[in-house]
Every structure is written in structure tokens, then in C-alpha cells.
N, C-alpha and C positions, 0 to 999 in steps of 0.2 A: 454716443452718450454712454452706452454700456461700458465701452472700454474706458472711458474717463473714470466711471464708478470702479471698475476693478482696478485700475491704476491707483486711485485715492486709497482704496481698502488695501493695497498691498503696501503703500507708503505708510500707512497708519500701522500696519503690521511691523514693519522693520523701524518705525520709529519708537514703538511701543517695546521692541525686543532690544533695542539699544539703551532705551530708559530703564529697562529692568535690569540689564547687565549692569548699568552704571551704578543703579540703586544698590543691587547686591554686593557690587565691588565697595562701595561707600559704607555700606551696613557692615560689612565684613571689618572694615577697618575702624569704624566707630566702636565697634565691639571689642576688638582688639585694643583699643587704646582707652579702655575706661580705667580713668586714673582714680581708682579707689585703693590708694596707698596709705596702710595703717603704719607701715614702718618702710624707711628707704635705707638699704645696706650699701656699704662700701663692699666691693667685690672683687676678688682677683680672677684672673681669666679661668675659664670653666674647662677650656680644651688646651692641650699642648701638643702639638706636632712636632717631632724631632725629624729633621733632615739632613742630609748629608753636610749642607753647608750653613746650618743655622736652625732656629727655632721660630715657629709659626704659633702664637697665641691668640685665642678668640675668647671673648666674653659670650655667655650665653643670651642671645638676642631674646629668648623665650622667658627671660626673667620677667617679672611683673613690672619692675622699675623701668627696663628697656621698652617693654611693650607699650607703657604709658607715655613715653617720649617719641616711639618710634624710631629707635637709633640702634646701633651696633658698634662694635669696636673690634680691631685687630692691632696685635703689636708683633712686628716681625724683628727678629735678631738676626743680622746676616754677617758671618765672620769674614774676616780679610779675605780678599781674593775670591769670592763667593758671590753668585748671581741667583737673585730671587726671580724666578722664570716669568716669562709674559704671561698676562691674564687680564680679564676686565672684569668688572662687577656691574650689577644692574642698578646700583645706586649710586649717586654721586658722593664723593669722598673730600675729606680734608686731612692731608697727612703730614705730621708733625715729626721732624728730625730731632729726636731726643739727645742723640749721641753719633759721633764720628761723621764721617762724610763719603762721598761717592758719587757716582752717575746715576741720574734717574732719566729714563725714557719715557714719552707720553706719545703715543701714536693716534693722531687723529684721522677719523676716516674721511677720505676724499683731499686731504691736504698733500700738497706736493713734497718731494724730497729736495729739500733745499740746501743740504749740506753735501758736499762732494769731496771725496778724497781718493787717492791712489794708493792701493795695497800691492806690495811686492809679492808675487807668488813663490819668490825662491825662499822666503823666509815665513814661517807660521806665527813668530811672534810678532806683536804688535810695537809701535813706537809712538810716542807722545807727539812726534812731529809728523803726523800722518800725510799732512799736506806736502811734504818735501821730501818724498821717498826718492831714492836712487838706487838703481839696480834693474837687473834684467827683469822680464816678464811681469809687467805692471797692467792692473785693470782695476777700473774706476768702481768705486762703491758710493752709492747715494742713499741718504737716509734723512728722517726728519731729525729737528732739532734735540740734541740730548743735553741735559742740563747737569750742571756741578750743584750737589745740594751739602749742606753743611749743617752743623748743630743748630737750632733755632729757626730753621726755614719751615716755613708752612706752604704746603702745594696743594692746590686744586686739581682734582681729577674729575671732569664730567662723566657721567654714567656711560657706560659702553666703552670707554677710552682704554686701549690696550696701554699696559703699564709694565715696566721692568726697572730692576735696581742693581746696580754692582757696585760692591765695596772695595774700593781700590786703597783705602788707609790701612793703618797699622792697628786699629781697634775695631770691636764690633760696631756696626751700625745698627742703631736702634731707632726704628719708625713706628710710630702710633698712628693708627688710620681709624678716623671716625666716619660711620656710613649713616646718611639720613634716609632710611629705610621708607619713611613715609613721604619722600619727596615726590613731587608730581611727575618725575623723570622715570621713576619706579613704577610700573603698573603691575607688578607681580605681587608677591605675598610680602610679609615683614620678615623675611629671612636674609641671611647673608648667602649671596650666590655669586661664588667665583668661579668664573671659566677660565681654564687654564689652556693655554696653546701650546705648551709642552709639558712633559713630566706628569706631574698629578700623584695622586695617592693610589697604588695598586689596590685592586678589588679585596685581597686577602687582608691588607692592612685596614681597609676601611670597615671590615667586619669587626675588627678587634677594637676601633675607636668608636665605640658605640653606635656603630651601625649606620643608620640613615642620616644621623646628625653630619656626617661628612661625606655624604654621597654629593655635595655641591663643590668639592674641591677635586674635579676629575678634569682629565684631558678630553675636551670637546671633539677630537677628532675621531674618539672611540665611538661615537654614534653613527659612523659612516662606513659604508663599503669602501675596501682597500681599492678594488678597480675603479669604482666609481670616482674616488678622490685622485687617483692616478691619472684619470683622464681630465678631471678638472684642473689639475696642476700641469698636466703634460710631463709627467716624471715617471720614472719606474717605480714599480710596485714595492721593491724592496725600499726605496726611500720613504715612501707612505707608510710603510710598517714602522720603520724608525720614528717617523713622526707620532704614531700612535702609541708608543711604547710608555707604559707607566712604569719607570724604573724605580728601584728601592731608594734612591738617592732622595725622593721625594720633591717638595716644594721649592728648595732652595739648594743650589748644587755648587760643588767646587769647581773652579775653572782649570782647564788643562795648562793654560798659559796666562799671562798678566795681560789683561784687556785694557784696551784705551780707545778714545773716540775723539772725533774733530769736535770742539767744543766751542760755543760762543766766544770765550776768551781766547782761544787760538785763532778763531776768525778775525776778532779784532785786531790782534798783532800784525796779521798777514796784510790785512786792509790798510793798516797805517803805513805799511812798508811799501804797498803798490796801490797807488792812486787810480791807475788805470782799471786794477781788478776791482775796485770799489764799485764803478760805473757797471761793470759786467753783471755783477750778483743782484741788480735791482731785478724783482720776481714781480711785482704788482700785488703782493699779497700782505702789504704793510700793514692794512687796516681791517683785516679780516680775522675769523676766529682761529685761523691756523696759527697767527702770530700773537696772540692775547697773552697778557703777561699773566702767569698762573702762579709765580713764586713771590714770597715775601718773608723776610728775616724778622722774627719776633722777638729778638734778643737786643736790637739797637735801643740803647737808652735816650739817643737824642732823639727818636721818634716815640717816645712815651706821651701818650693822650692824656695820663693823670701822673703826676710826680709830686713827691714830697721827699725832702732831705730827711725827714725824721720817721717816716713810714714806708715809703717804698715806690712803687711805680707800677703802671698797667699800659700795656701796648694792646691797642684794639685794631683788629683787622676785620673792615666791613666793605661794602661796595664802592664806597668813596676812595678807598687806598687800593683796591683791587677791583676793577670794574666788572670782571667776569663773574663774580660773587652775585651781580645783579641778576643773573639768568640761573643762579644755583640756589637761592632761597638759603644759604648757609652763611656763617660768619665765625669768629674765633676771637679769644681774649687770652693775653699771656701776662700773669701777674707775679709779682715778687713782693713779699712782705718782710720787713725787718723784724728781728726778734721782738715779741710780744705786740708788735703792732696789729691793728684791727682793719678789716675791710668793711665799710660801712653796712649795717642792717639795711636790706633791700629786697625788692621782688622783680622779676622780670616781665615786663607787660607784652613781649611779642614773641617769646620763644622758649622751649625747653632747652636745657642746658646739660651737657655731659662734662663732668669734672674728672681731669686726670692729674695726680700729684706727680710733679717732676722732681721735686727735692724738699726736704725738711719735713716739718711736721706742724700740724695746725690742730685747734678745736673748732670743729664745724658744727652748727646747729641749723636746723630746717623745721619751720613748721609749715603744717598744710593750710589751706584757705579757711579751715574751720578754727584755727587755732590750737590744734593738736600738735605736739612736738613728735615728729615722725624720724629725727635723725639727730643724734649727740654722740659723736666720735671724735676720737684723735686719730686724725688720717696722716698718713706718711707716704713715703715715695712707693709709687706703683699703684696706690689705691685708685679705683674709679667708681663714680656714683652719678646718679641722675638728680637734677633739681628740676621739677615741673614748673611750668609756667605759673606765675602768680604766687609760688611758695616762697614766703620769706625766709632768707638766708643771713647767717651772722658768722664771720670767722675771725679767729683771733691766733696769730702765729706763735708757734712755739719758741724755745730758747735759741734754737739755730736758724731761725726765719723759716719762711714757707714760700715755695715756687710752684705754680699750677699753670696748666693749660684748660681753658673752658671752651668747648666746642658748642655752637650754638645753631637752632634750626631756624633762623631768620638772617636775611642779608643786610638788614638795617636794625639791629637789636636796640630796644629801649629797656631802661630800668628806672625804677622809682625809689630813691633813697629815703630813709625814715629819719635819718639824722643829718646834721650839716646845713650848710646856708643853700643848698638846693632841694632841702627836704620840704614835703608839703606842710609841714609844723609850721614853716617860716611863712606860709601863705594863708593860714588860718587867723581869724580874727581872735584877739585875747579872750574876750567873753565867751566865745565857742569853747575854747579850751578849758575854760573855767567850769561852764556848765557840763561840759562832756566828762570831766574827769572829777568834779566836784571838788576843785582846788581853788586856792587864792590867786590874786592876780600876780603877785609875786612869784609863785611857783609855775604859774601859766607863763610869764615874761622868762622864768629859767628854761622852761621846756623850749620856747620859741626860739631863744637866742643861744642854746648850747650847741657848741661845736661850729658857730658861725664862720670860723676861720678855715673850715676844713670842708673837703666835699665826700669822696669816697674811701680816703685812706686817712686812718686816725693814728697817731704815734702812740707808743706805749704811755700809759699814766706815770706821773712823776714818782708813785710809790713803787713801780716796779725794779725789782733786782737787776733787769737787764735791759733798762731805758736807755743803755748806751746808744749812740748813734752808730749805725752799722751800714756800711757802703759796699755795693757790689762790684 
């Protein structure tokens, strides 16, 4: 009996301890996320890290706007024939390819290396036809799937997934990443935590770059003893020393030679020419997370979810189009407004939003949930700002049109329009409108029926000097 009592007490203490830790973590996040925003600002990156092969720009996640939404953002500019070194983050990410093309590698833990190629030892240079090498001295290389990415692609990166990117094109590759720091997959704090598996920022340079704010951009191998790592990998200590080096080349490095990889496109070409090979590569992973689709192009006009010949289009990416988002709690929207067109006044019911301007200009206004104007700016390319949940927003494109990408903290976002045929005005009785606004029946009818032929995109008014139709 005494044993049972002691056991019950111990279980109670463990449960109370766990509950206390969970409560402290939730309290910390709730305190950090108090959305008392008197003013929202469009912000440029606060940190700029120059590397040998490109530039890494980070927005300050400690800003009040970003803390409210629990989000962060990074922009990488990778120069031709340069490589963004392998790394992983503690938060799930959505990466939008704003410009250029290249190869992106996502390495999932526990998944098999299903791509096989032969490498010729007699030559250091790679060939685009890696699967058809001839020559003396061959050895096999196996790796996980490498994806070709192009302008307009959105890529989903689960928390802890190792990622790298190589630019094999003729222009800079620009990739904008959105991190959901408040996601359930991240049980640390609301900070950007990038762990590099190669390279990293040398300690002396980190001191110059605002000290502690860059301590997260380091080579994780530095935390281990060289002899200990050498035993773990069963390799010489000299090789481990090279792995731990924090070179001055930074986070993005130049490649000594032109890199190339066995890609899905090449695999399809080889399979179509060899039916017997098609049967051999079946690996039993067709329905697992290892082969989940993580890439979707947001620039395809035929896949637009909202389309107007006079106003523009909107492409939505949610869990219905990309099922992996169901497990991530994230989504995105790509919009293109024609000159002087409007994006309907609306608020989001399910998520915070992080808006990034891809091209053009627009007048953007946001009100808080108390009716105070917290944002009224003309935004342009490269601007980024937060729209908190339930904050109404209204957009009007400038003379050259407006293109933007919106990252959202929900996998199935919902928004409520205030005008148009799906607005709540059309669902209200006329007498209710009359009494609410102290207006006549005709005025109430006008409010209820206004824009009844439009949904989210409104064409420019007939009086606009640039009401001409604009096609992309």
C-alpha cells in the first residue's frame, strides 16, 4: 500500500512538473505575441551578410510586428555557379523563388537515397548526363531527390530538414523564405535558428555583425571534440578539422567547377527509353513522406483561383493543392493586380499574413480590430510587412500594376470580404442596414447590391486615367 502511495505521489510530481513547463512555455509565447500594434511598418532587411557567393538578408524577428505574428523572413541572393551551404532550421519554411533557377536539395531524415548515378574518377568535372558516363574508374553515387526550381516556385521545407541550393543559371537566384516560428514543430523560442552543416560565419566576423544576433548562423560541428567526431564518422582527424572550418567565404560559396545532378527530368528520359529499368527502380516508397510533393509553381495563369480580365488574378496554395501543408499549418497566396485595380477590403479569419512585394507599387491600408488606421503606405518591390489576424486591409495597385506574395500561418486560410457578391453585406436584411447606418431603403439597397458582379478583385474605376486593360 505504501509503495502505491509513493508511486502516486511521484506520478503527481512528474505531471505537475510537465504541466508547469508547458504553462511557462505557453505563457512566454502568449506574452511575446501580444498584438498591441499602434502602427505597422513595411521593413527592409535589418541584417545583410556578405558571402563569397552571394548575400543573405534577414528581417529582425524581434520587431513588434513579427513578434505579433510569430514569423520571420530570410532572403538569399545566390550568384551564378554558387552554392548555398547545407543547413536546417528549427521552424518549418515556405521558400518562394523570386528570380532565376537552380537545383534545390531537401534531405529528409530516414528516407532512402533513391537516385543513383555513376561518377567517373578520371574527371573532376560533372556532366549533365551523369547516368551515362563512360570512361575508366567509375564509382556509384546515391542521393535523395534533387529538384529543379524556377521563378515562381514555392517549396515547402519541414522543420529540421537539411536544405541546400545551387545556382546553375546565368543570373542571380533570389529566394525569399518565410519561417513560422510559432508553429507547433518549433518548441524553442521565437528566433531564427539556422544550423549549418558546412561553412558558417567565423567567430571574429560574428562579433562585428551585432554579436549575439548572429550566433545562430554557425557550423554545428564546432560544438564537438575532433577526436570524438573522427570516431563517430570513422575518418581521419584532418578530415574532421576541414568539416569544422568556418571559412571567410561565409554562408554562400563559389563552386570550383560546374555542378550538375541526376534530376527527375533526366530520370524520366532514361525510363522512357528503357522499359525494363522502369520496373527495377520501384522502391516501395511511393506513398510515404519521402516522396511527398513539396513544390508548386505560383505563376501559372491557368491555375488561378480568382481571375478577372479587368483586374488581375490570385493563385492560392493550400492543403488541397499541396497535401503536405496539412501537416505544416501554413499556406501562401500569389497575387497580380492590373494598374489601378483593387483587392477587395477584407480580413483574415484564420491566420496572420506576411506580405512581400515582388514587383510594382500599391497603396496599402490596414485597420486594427478597434478601427484605428495602423498602416497607410505606398509599398514597392522588396517591402515586407505583417497583417495580423482579423485586421481589415485594402489595396489599390499603382500605375504599373502590383505583384505580391503572401505567406500565411494556416493550412486552410479563410477571409471575409466586405464588398462584392460574397460579402456579409449581401447576407444582411435591408432593414438591418437602414437601422444600423440610419440610411434610406435606396441607400441600403445600393450598399447591398454594390459590386455584385465582383468577388475579390475590382477593376479600376471608369474615371481612372489608367483604366486600360492590362494583361500579363
